[in-house]
C-alpha positions in Angstrom: -46.7 -8.7 2.5 -44.3 -7.7 -0.3 -41.3 -10.0 0.1 -37.9 -8.4 -0.1 -34.5 -9.9 0.2 -32.3 -9.8 3.2 -29.1 -7.8 2.8 -26.8 -9.3 5.6 -26.7 -12.7 7.2 -26.3 -11.0 10.6 -29.9 -10.0 10.3 -30.9 -13.7 10.7 -28.6 -14.9 13.5 -30.2 -16.8 16.4 -30.4 -15.1 19.8 -27.4 -17.0 21.2 -25.2 -16.1 18.3 -26.2 -12.4 18.5 -25.7 -12.2 22.2 -22.2 -13.6 21.9 -21.3 -11.0 19.2 -22.8 -8.2 21.3 -20.9 -9.2 24.4 -17.6 -9.3 22.7 -18.1 -5.9 21.0 -19.6 -4.3 24.1 -16.4 -5.3 26.1 -14.2 -3.8 23.5 -16.3 -0.6 23.3 -16.3 -0.1 27.1 -12.5 -0.6 27.2 -12.1 1.8 24.3 -14.0 4.7 25.9 -12.4 4.1 29.3 -9.0 4.3 27.8 -9.6 7.2 25.3 -12.4 9.4 26.6 -11.8 11.2 29.9 -15.5 11.9 30.3 -16.3 8.3 30.4 -13.4 7.3 32.5 -14.4 9.8 35.2 -18.1 8.8 34.9 -17.3 5.1 35.3 -15.0 5.7 38.3 -17.7 7.9 39.9 -20.1 4.9 39.5 -17.6 2.4 40.8 -17.3 0.4 37.6 -14.4 -0.4 35.2 -14.2 -2.4 32.0 -13.3 -5.7 33.7 -16.7 -5.6 35.4 -18.5 -6.2 32.1 -18.7 -10.0 32.0 -22.2 -10.5 30.7 -24.6 -8.4 28.7 -26.7 -7.8 31.8 -23.7 -6.0 33.3 -24.4 -3.2 30.8 -26.9 -2.0 33.5 -23.9 -1.2 35.8 -22.8 1.5 33.4 -24.0 5.1 33.7 -26.3 6.7 31.1 -25.1 9.3 28.5 -27.4 12.2 27.9 -27.6 15.1 25.5 -26.0 17.5 28.0 -22.8 15.4 27.8 -22.4 16.4 24.2 -22.8 20.1 25.1 -20.4 19.8 28.0 -17.7 18.2 25.9 -18.2 20.3 22.8 -16.9 19.9 20.1 -14.7 16.8 20.3 -14.5 15.8 24.0 -16.4 12.5 23.6 -14.4 11.3 20.6 -12.2 8.2 21.1 -10.2 8.6 17.8 -7.6 11.4 17.1 -8.8 14.1 14.8 -6.4 13.0 12.1 -8.3 9.7 11.8 -11.6 11.4 11.1 -12.8 11.6 7.5 -16.3 13.1 8.0 -17.9 15.5 10.5 -21.6 16.1 10.9 -23.7 18.0 13.4 -27.2 18.5 14.5 -28.8 21.8 15.3 -28.3 22.9 18.9 -31.0 24.5 21.0 -28.5 26.6 23.0 -26.4 27.8 20.0 -23.9 25.0 20.0 -24.6 21.9 17.7 -24.1 18.3 18.7 -21.0 17.3 16.8 -20.4 13.8 15.5 -17.5 12.3 13.5 -16.6 9.2 11.5 -13.4 7.3 10.8 -13.1 5.5 7.5 -14.3 2.3 9.1 -17.3 4.1 10.5 -18.2 5.3 7.1 -18.0 1.7 5.8 -20.3 0.5 8.7 -22.7 3.3 8.1 -23.0 2.5 4.4 -23.7 -1.2 5.3 -26.4 -0.3 7.8 -28.2 2.0 5.4 -28.0 -0.8 2.8 -29.9 -3.0 5.2 -32.7 -0.6 5.9 -33.3 0.4 2.3 -33.3 -3.3 1.2 -35.8 -4.3 3.9 -38.0 -1.4 2.7 -38.0 -2.8 -0.8 -35.4 -0.7 -2.7 -33.1 -2.6 -5.1 -30.6 -1.9 -7.9 -33.5 -1.4 -10.2 -34.7 1.7 -8.4 -34.1 5.4 -8.8 -34.1 7.1 -5.4 -34.8 10.8 -4.9 -33.4 12.2 -1.6 -35.4 15.2 -0.5 -33.7 15.7 2.8 -31.5 18.7 3.2 -27.8 18.1 2.4 -25.4 19.6 4.8 -24.3 18.9 8.4 -27.5 16.9 9.0 -26.7 13.2 8.7 -29.8 12.0 7.0 -29.2 13.0 3.3 -25.6 11.9 3.0 -26.2 8.7 5.0 -29.0 7.6 2.8 -27.0 8.5 -0.4 -24.1 6.2 0.5 -26.3 3.3 1.5 -28.6 3.5 -1.6 -25.5 3.6 -3.8 -24.2 0.6 -2.0 -27.2 -1.5 -3.0 -26.9 -0.2 -6.6 -29.9 2.2 -6.7 -29.6 5.3 -8.8 -29.6 8.3 -6.5 -30.9 11.8 -7.3 -29.4 14.1 -4.5 -32.2 16.7 -4.8 -32.0 18.1 -1.2 -35.1 19.8 0.2 -36.9 22.8 -1.2 -37.7 24.0 -4.7 -40.7 21.7 -4.6 -41.9 22.3 -8.2 -38.5 21.3 -9.5 -38.6 18.2 -7.3 -41.8 17.1 -8.9 -40.4 17.9 -12.4 -37.3 15.8 -11.8 -39.4 13.0 -10.2 -41.4 12.9 -13.4 -38.6 13.3 -15.9 -36.1 10.9 -14.2 -38.7 8.2 -13.4 -38.1 8.3 -9.6 -39.3 5.1 -7.9 -38.3 5.8 -4.3 -38.8 9.0 -2.3 -36.7 9.7 0.8 -37.9 12.6 2.9 -39.7 13.6 6.1 -43.4 12.5 6.0 -44.7 16.0 6.3 -42.6 17.3 3.3 -43.8 14.3 1.3 -47.4 15.4 1.9 -46.5 18.9 0.9 -44.9 17.7 -2.3 -48.1 15.8 -3.2 -50.1 19.1 -2.8 -47.7 20.9 -5.1 -47.8 18.1 -7.6 -51.7 18.4 -7.8 -51.3 22.2 -8.2 -49.1 21.5 -11.2 -51.8 19.3 -12.7 -49.9 16.1 -11.9 -51.7 13.2 -10.1 -49.0 11.8 -7.7 -50.6 8.4 -7.8 -51.1 7.9 -11.5 -48.7 10.3 -13.4 -45.5 9.3 -11.6 -43.5 6.1 -11.1 -43.1 6.1 -7.4 -43.3 2.7 -5.6 -41.5 3.2 -2.3 -41.5 5.9 0.4 -38.6 5.8 3.0 -39.5 8.3 5.6 -37.7 9.5 8.7 -36.4 12.7 10.4 -39.6 13.1 12.4 -42.2 10.9 14.1 -45.4 9.9 12.2 -48.5 7.9 12.9 -50.2 5.0 11.1 -52.8 7.6 10.0 -50.0 9.6 8.4 -48.6 6.5 6.7 -52.1 5.8 5.2 -52.3 9.4 4.0 -48.9 9.1 2.3 -49.8 5.8 0.7 -53.2 7.1 -0.6 -51.7 10.3 -1.9 -48.7 8.8 -3.8 -49.8 5.2 -4.4 -46.7 3.9 -2.7 -45.6 1.5 0.0 -44.3 3.6 2.9 -41.8 2.5 5.6 -40.2 4.3 8.5 -36.6 4.3 9.5 -34.9 5.5 12.6 -31.6 7.1 13.7 -29.9 9.8 15.6 -26.8 11.8 14.8 -25.4 10.9 18.2 -25.7 7.2 17.4 -24.7 7.1 13.7 -27.3 8.9 11.8 -30.0 7.0 9.9 -29.4 3.2 9.9 -30.0 2.3 13.5 -33.4 0.7 12.6 -35.9 0.4 9.8 -39.2 -1.2 8.9 -39.4 -4.2 6.6 -42.4 -4.8 4.4 -44.1 -6.9 7.1 -44.6 -3.6 9.0 -44.2 -5.2 12.4 -41.9 -2.6 13.8 -38.4 -1.3 13.0 -35.6 -3.9 12.9 -32.5 -2.7 15.0 -29.1 -3.8 13.8 -28.2 -5.6 17.0 -24.7 -6.5 15.9 -24.0 -2.8 16.0 -26.4 -1.4 18.6 -27.6 -2.7 22.0 -31.1 -1.4 22.8 -32.7 -1.2 26.2 -36.0 0.2 27.5 -36.1 2.0 30.8 -38.6 3.7 33.0 -37.8 7.3 32.1 -38.5 8.5 35.7 -36.5 5.8 37.6 -33.9 4.5 35.0 -35.1 0.9 35.8 -34.6 -1.5 32.9 -38.0 -2.8 31.6 -38.7 -6.1 30.0 -39.6 -7.2 26.4 -42.9 -5.6 25.2 -43.0 -3.0 28.0 -43.2 0.6 27.0 -40.6 3.2 28.1 -37.6 5.2 26.9 -35.3 3.8 24.4 -31.6 3.6 25.4 -28.9 2.7 22.9 -25.3 1.6 23.2 -23.1 1.6 20.1 -20.7 -1.3 19.9 -18.9 -0.9 16.6 -18.2 2.8 16.3 -14.6 4.0 16.4 -14.8 7.8 16.4 -17.7 8.3 18.7 -18.7 5.3 20.7 -21.7 6.1 22.9 -22.7 4.1 26.1 -26.3 3.9 27.1 -27.6 7.0 25.4 -31.0 8.1 26.5 -32.8 8.9 23.3 -36.0 10.3 25.0 -38.0 8.3 22.5 -40.9 6.3 23.9 -41.3 2.8 22.5 -41.1 -1.0 23.2 -38.9 -3.9 22.1 -40.1 -7.2 20.6 -37.9 -10.2 20.1 -40.0 -12.7 18.2 -38.8 -13.7 14.7 -40.4 -11.5 12.1 -42.5 -12.7 9.2 -39.7 -11.4 6.8 -37.2 -13.9 8.2 -35.1 -11.5 10.2 -34.5 -12.3 13.8 -33.2 -8.9 15.0 -35.3 -7.2 17.7 -38.0 -4.8 16.5 -38.9 -1.4 18.1 -42.5 -0.4 17.9 -43.5 2.9 16.3 -42.3 5.8 18.4 -45.2 7.1 20.6 -43.5 10.3 21.3 -40.6 11.8 23.1 -40.4 12.1 26.8 -39.3 15.6 26.5 -42.1 16.4 23.9 -44.8 15.1 26.2 -47.2 17.8 27.2 -48.5 17.9 30.8 -51.8 19.7 30.8 -53.5 20.0 34.1 -51.8 16.7 35.2 -52.8 14.9 32.0 -50.0 13.5 29.8 -50.5 14.3 26.1 -48.4 13.3 23.1 -48.7 15.3 19.8 -48.9 12.0 18.0 -52.2 11.3 19.8 -53.5 14.5 18.4 -52.3 13.8 14.9 -53.9 10.4 14.9 -57.3 11.9 15.7 -57.0 14.7 13.2 -55.9 12.6 10.2 -58.7 10.1 10.9 -61.4 12.8 10.9 -63.0 13.3 7.5 -63.1 16.8 6.2 -59.7 18.0 7.7 -56.2 17.6 6.4 -52.9 16.4 7.9 -51.5 19.9 8.5 -51.9 21.3 12.0 -50.3 23.3 14.8 -50.6 23.0 18.5 -50.4 25.9 20.9 -50.2 25.5 24.6 -50.8 28.4 27.0 -52.0 29.3 30.5 -55.4 31.1 31.1 -55.1 32.2 34.8 -53.7 29.2 36.5 -55.0 26.6 34.0 -53.3 25.0 31.1 -55.0 25.3 27.8 -54.5 23.7 24.4 -55.5 25.3 21.1 -55.2 23.4 17.8 -55.2 25.0 14.3 -56.0 22.5 11.7 -56.6 22.9 8.0 -59.9 22.0 6.2 -59.6 19.9 3.1 -62.4 21.7 1.4 -62.8 25.5 1.6 -66.5 25.1 0.9 -66.9 24.3 4.6 -66.2 28.0 5.3 -69.4 28.9 3.4 -71.7 26.9 5.7 -71.7 27.8 9.4 -73.7 24.7 10.1 -71.2 22.4 8.5 -68.3 24.2 10.0 -69.9 24.0 13.5 -70.7 20.3 13.2 -67.1 19.5 12.0 -65.6 21.5 14.9 -67.8 19.8 17.4 -66.8 16.4 16.0 -63.1 17.1 16.1 -63.4 18.4 19.7 -65.4 15.4 20.8 -62.8 12.9 19.2 -60.0 14.7 20.9 -61.8 14.7 24.2 -62.3 10.9 23.9 -58.6 10.3 23.3 -56.9 12.9 25.4 -59.4 13.2 28.3 -59.3 17.0 28.2 -61.1 19.7 26.3 -59.3 21.5 23.4 -59.9 24.7 21.6 -60.1 23.8 17.8 -59.7 26.4 15.0 -60.6 25.1 11.5 -58.6 27.2 9.1 -58.5 27.6 5.3 -56.7 25.0 3.2 -53.0 25.8 2.6 -53.0 28.5 5.3 -50.6 26.8 7.8 -46.8 26.8 7.4 -45.2 23.9 5.4 -41.9 22.5 6.4 -39.2 21.2 4.2 -37.4 19.5 7.1 -38.6 18.4 10.4 -42.1 19.8 11.1 -42.5 22.2 14.1 -46.0 21.2 15.4 -46.0 22.5 19.0 -45.7 26.0 20.4 -45.6 26.0 24.2 -46.3 29.6 25.4 -46.4 28.8 29.1 -43.8 30.5 31.2 -43.0 27.3 33.1 -42.7 24.2 31.0 
């Protein structure tokens, strides 16, 4: 394990100290939203609960959940607990129904955000000796600006490249001596491809040491591919616009899960079907309550992300709870003929199969009354296309591996290298063409 320093003493508090801080801040947050947000006041009353009922951390379970639809129903500022004049920053995530999810920050929120990012980049290995290239898109998306402020806070030099213009990205990376790359994992793999086309070996001709990846889920196989391509140490970080943006959690170099900043967020795991709170180590849907946000405090937000929580002290010295790698999203789970399938399961099989690359697309459709899944995946070597026997054998192998993991048969199309779409932001891996989803 590469040993890194710990940014904040709050990351090493014992469980009793942390719970005391959480309870005090939870009580203040519940009172704040009850007094200032009509939506929460009504929701609490409908559930027969008021701020004075929150006497222990376990009483959090008495409060109702917040869901994505609550943001749409209160667009744009209905969930805010601070007056508009106190807001110094607005961000928004793309909306599937035409209206984005709007979030805002007070000056104190911005200071908190900067501090939380400083924690996750420090635990990932970045110091004031590093030059960090941010290849997220700058704009209403929270990722790029959030990482910029936190990286500057630890003293790293920041190159705010944004996404796109990949050849220029590689040129700047080479000329400026970039040591840390911040992007989605899929775009990082695309950048490595372009570097090789330019005659640059990503592993030996550049100075990269660290990869801080987020914005989309990834597997351990994807991490290995990134490390092998770039010669870096990759970590994953987690956040959502609704909760703060990036900074909710991040991996340390022990790679034992993502540390959640519990003095700012209270995590729970629930059964996504019943809402029942599950115990440590059990897998279910992650629910987060923010306890230090001023502009937009959120109570028991259902993230839809499937994970588990682990409270043992980490090898790095931090005592904060760790969330395991996201297995998938409850709303991304594909139900095919009664079988539950996560795209991450498919990715793991594909990346671990020799001869095919990390770029793929999943299509789901109906044939008659039956659900079918078809997967386009790129070959690493175009020479496979010249040998029917080799191609057929590889196709058979991929289908057999998928069958073993998924429990269902798949249609697999092996396609030419570089023929599938590349994404500069979050990759769109699944196309569901069924009329009823």
